[in-house]
C-alpha positions in Angstrom: 65.7 -35.6 134.8 68.7 -37.8 135.7 67.8 -37.5 139.3 64.2 -38.6 138.4 65.4 -41.9 136.8 67.9 -42.5 139.5 65.0 -42.3 142.1 63.0 -44.7 139.7 65.9 -47.2 139.6 66.1 -47.8 143.3 64.0 -50.0 144.9 61.7 -48.8 147.4 57.9 -48.2 148.1 57.6 -44.9 145.8 59.5 -46.8 142.9 57.7 -49.9 143.2 54.4 -48.3 143.1 55.7 -46.1 140.0 56.9 -49.3 138.3 53.5 -51.0 138.7 51.5 -48.0 137.4 53.7 -47.8 134.4 53.2 -51.3 133.6 49.4 -50.9 133.8 49.7 -47.9 131.5 51.9 -49.6 129.2 49.6 -52.4 128.7 46.6 -50.4 128.5 47.9 -48.3 125.7 48.8 -51.6 123.7 45.6 -53.2 124.7 43.2 -50.1 124.1 43.9 -50.3 120.3 43.2 -54.2 120.3 40.0 -53.9 122.3 38.6 -51.6 119.8 39.3 -54.1 117.1 37.3 -56.6 119.2 40.4 -59.1 119.4 40.6 -62.0 121.7 42.7 -60.1 124.1 41.8 -56.9 125.0 42.3 -53.5 127.1 42.2 -55.3 130.5 44.1 -58.6 129.4 46.8 -56.6 128.5 47.2 -54.6 131.5 46.7 -57.4 134.0 49.7 -59.3 131.6 51.9 -56.3 131.9 51.1 -55.9 135.6 51.8 -59.8 136.3 55.1 -59.5 134.6 56.2 -56.3 136.6 55.2 -57.8 139.7 57.5 -61.0 138.9 60.3 -59.0 138.3 59.8 -56.6 141.5 59.6 -59.7 143.5 62.8 -61.0 142.1 64.5 -57.6 142.8 63.0 -57.7 146.5 64.2 -61.4 147.0 67.6 -60.8 145.9 68.1 -57.6 147.9 66.7 -59.4 151.1 69.2 -62.2 150.5 72.0 -59.8 151.3 70.2 -58.2 154.3 67.5 -59.8 156.3 67.7 -63.1 155.2 71.7 -63.4 155.0 72.0 -65.2 158.4 69.4 -68.4 156.8 71.5 -68.1 153.5 74.9 -68.4 155.5 73.4 -71.2 157.6 72.3 -73.3 154.5 75.8 -73.0 153.0 76.1 -73.7 149.1 73.5 -71.4 148.2 72.6 -70.2 144.6 70.2 -67.9 143.5 69.0 -67.0 139.8 67.6 -63.6 139.5 66.0 -64.0 136.2 64.0 -67.3 137.1 60.6 -65.5 137.9 60.9 -63.2 135.0 61.6 -66.4 132.7 58.6 -68.2 134.4 56.5 -65.0 133.1 57.6 -64.9 129.6 57.2 -68.7 129.4 53.6 -68.5 130.9 52.6 -66.0 128.4 53.7 -68.5 125.5 51.1 -71.0 126.7 48.6 -68.1 126.5 49.4 -67.0 123.3 49.2 -70.6 121.7 45.6 -70.9 123.1 45.0 -67.7 121.1 46.5 -68.8 118.0 43.4 -70.6 116.0 43.2 -71.9 112.6 40.0 -70.6 111.1 38.2 -71.6 107.8 39.8 -71.2 104.3 43.4 -72.3 105.6 43.7 -69.0 107.3 45.5 -68.6 111.0 44.2 -66.1 113.4 45.7 -64.7 116.6 49.2 -64.4 115.4 49.3 -60.4 116.2 47.6 -61.0 119.4 49.8 -63.7 120.7 53.2 -61.5 119.7 51.2 -58.2 121.3 51.1 -60.4 124.4 54.6 -61.5 124.3 55.7 -57.8 123.8 53.5 -56.5 126.7 54.9 -59.1 129.1 58.4 -58.2 128.2 57.5 -54.3 128.8 55.7 -55.3 132.0 59.0 -57.1 133.0 61.0 -53.9 132.1 58.7 -51.6 134.2 59.4 -54.1 137.0 63.1 -53.7 136.8 62.6 -49.9 136.8 64.1 -49.4 133.3 61.5 -46.6 132.3 63.2 -45.3 129.2 62.8 -49.1 127.7 59.3 -49.2 128.6 58.5 -45.7 127.1 60.3 -46.5 123.9 58.7 -50.0 123.7 55.1 -48.9 124.3 55.5 -46.4 121.5 57.2 -48.8 118.8 54.5 -51.4 119.8 51.4 -49.2 119.4 52.8 -47.9 116.1 53.4 -51.4 114.9 49.7 -52.7 115.9 47.7 -49.7 115.0 49.7 -47.6 112.4 51.1 -50.6 110.2 48.0 -52.7 110.2 46.5 -50.8 107.2 50.0 -50.3 105.6 50.4 -54.0 105.8 47.0 -54.4 103.9 47.8 -52.1 101.4 51.2 -53.9 100.7 49.8 -57.3 100.2 47.3 -55.8 97.9 50.0 -54.5 95.8 51.7 -57.8 95.4 51.0 -60.0 92.3 50.3 -63.0 94.6 46.5 -63.7 95.5 44.6 -66.4 97.4 40.8 -66.6 96.4 38.1 -68.7 98.1 35.5 -69.3 95.6 32.0 -70.9 96.0 30.5 -72.6 92.8 27.5 -74.6 92.0 29.6 -78.1 91.4 32.9 -79.2 91.3 32.8 -79.2 87.4 32.9 -75.2 87.7 36.7 -75.7 88.7 37.5 -75.8 85.1 35.7 -72.8 83.8 37.0 -70.7 86.8 40.7 -71.8 85.9 39.8 -70.8 82.2 39.0 -67.2 83.3 42.0 -66.8 85.5 44.4 -68.0 82.6 42.4 -65.7 80.0 43.8 -62.8 82.2 47.5 -64.2 82.0 47.5 -65.5 85.7 49.7 -68.3 87.0 47.8 -70.9 88.8 49.9 -72.6 91.7 47.8 -74.7 93.3 43.7 -75.6 93.6 42.6 -76.8 97.1 39.1 -78.2 97.0 37.4 -77.4 100.4 34.2 -79.0 99.8 32.7 -81.2 96.9 29.0 -80.7 97.5 26.4 -78.4 99.5 26.1 -78.8 103.1 25.4 -76.6 106.1 24.3 -73.9 104.1 27.5 -73.9 102.0 28.1 -74.4 98.2 31.1 -76.3 97.1 34.1 -74.5 97.3 37.9 -74.4 96.6 41.2 -72.4 97.6 42.8 -70.9 94.5 46.5 -69.6 94.7 47.4 -67.4 91.9 49.9 -64.9 90.8 48.3 -62.2 88.5 50.1 -61.2 85.4 52.4 -58.1 85.2 50.0 -56.7 82.4 46.9 -57.3 84.5 48.0 -57.0 88.1 44.7 -55.7 89.5 43.2 -57.8 92.3 39.9 -56.4 92.1 39.8 -57.1 88.5 40.4 -60.9 89.0 37.5 -60.7 91.7 35.5 -59.3 89.4 36.2 -61.6 86.5 35.5 -64.7 88.7 32.5 -63.3 90.3 30.7 -62.6 87.0 30.6 -66.2 86.1 27.0 -67.8 86.2 28.5 -70.8 88.3 30.0 -68.8 91.0 28.1 -67.8 94.0 30.8 -66.1 95.7 34.3 -65.1 95.8 36.5 -63.7 98.6 40.5 -62.7 98.7 42.2 -64.1 101.6 44.5 -61.6 103.4 46.0 -63.2 106.6 
């Protein structure tokens, strides 16, 4: 096993091919789960990002090696020459920051979408950089952990958030005057209301007046579904939705 890793740590044609293929596999494994969830960045996007990062690092290592061999005479002729081996890899990480920023969007009801996708892309570009550097052990471990976080932890996160007593509700009703009735129902369940943000005061574009309610459920009545049912049963309410980011 040690001989295999020593071979992969060297910079030659065989190890370069293996590094690039490994970066594709790592990006593909992470991107497959995101693609199944119909996210903005899918299977091929993750593969290409990982491959691009690996290519940047391999090119950096190639240039560094060439400076001490084939390019040595040219470097000596230049005189005071400084080479930063991390520049291309750093540029790859910086570039993925712009792509991640483009993916992060503010959608309806004060929710932000794309944060997990953007951070997944950042993790993937780092795994690609590690693959390009020949750090096979790091790539394997990082890929496994990233897949576990993105796929296994997602339902656990949803369960955890629902167990919390904090709740954010988007409610559509018939008129602004109905807010007082909705607040009374929430308080009847001993809930503490932190904020009420009115999104729309009149019906337009096929949508009814709506507001965002930020509440904390009581210890005696912590049921999220119970609060949703209590609000939904009001005659003035058209729809109620709990927002989970």
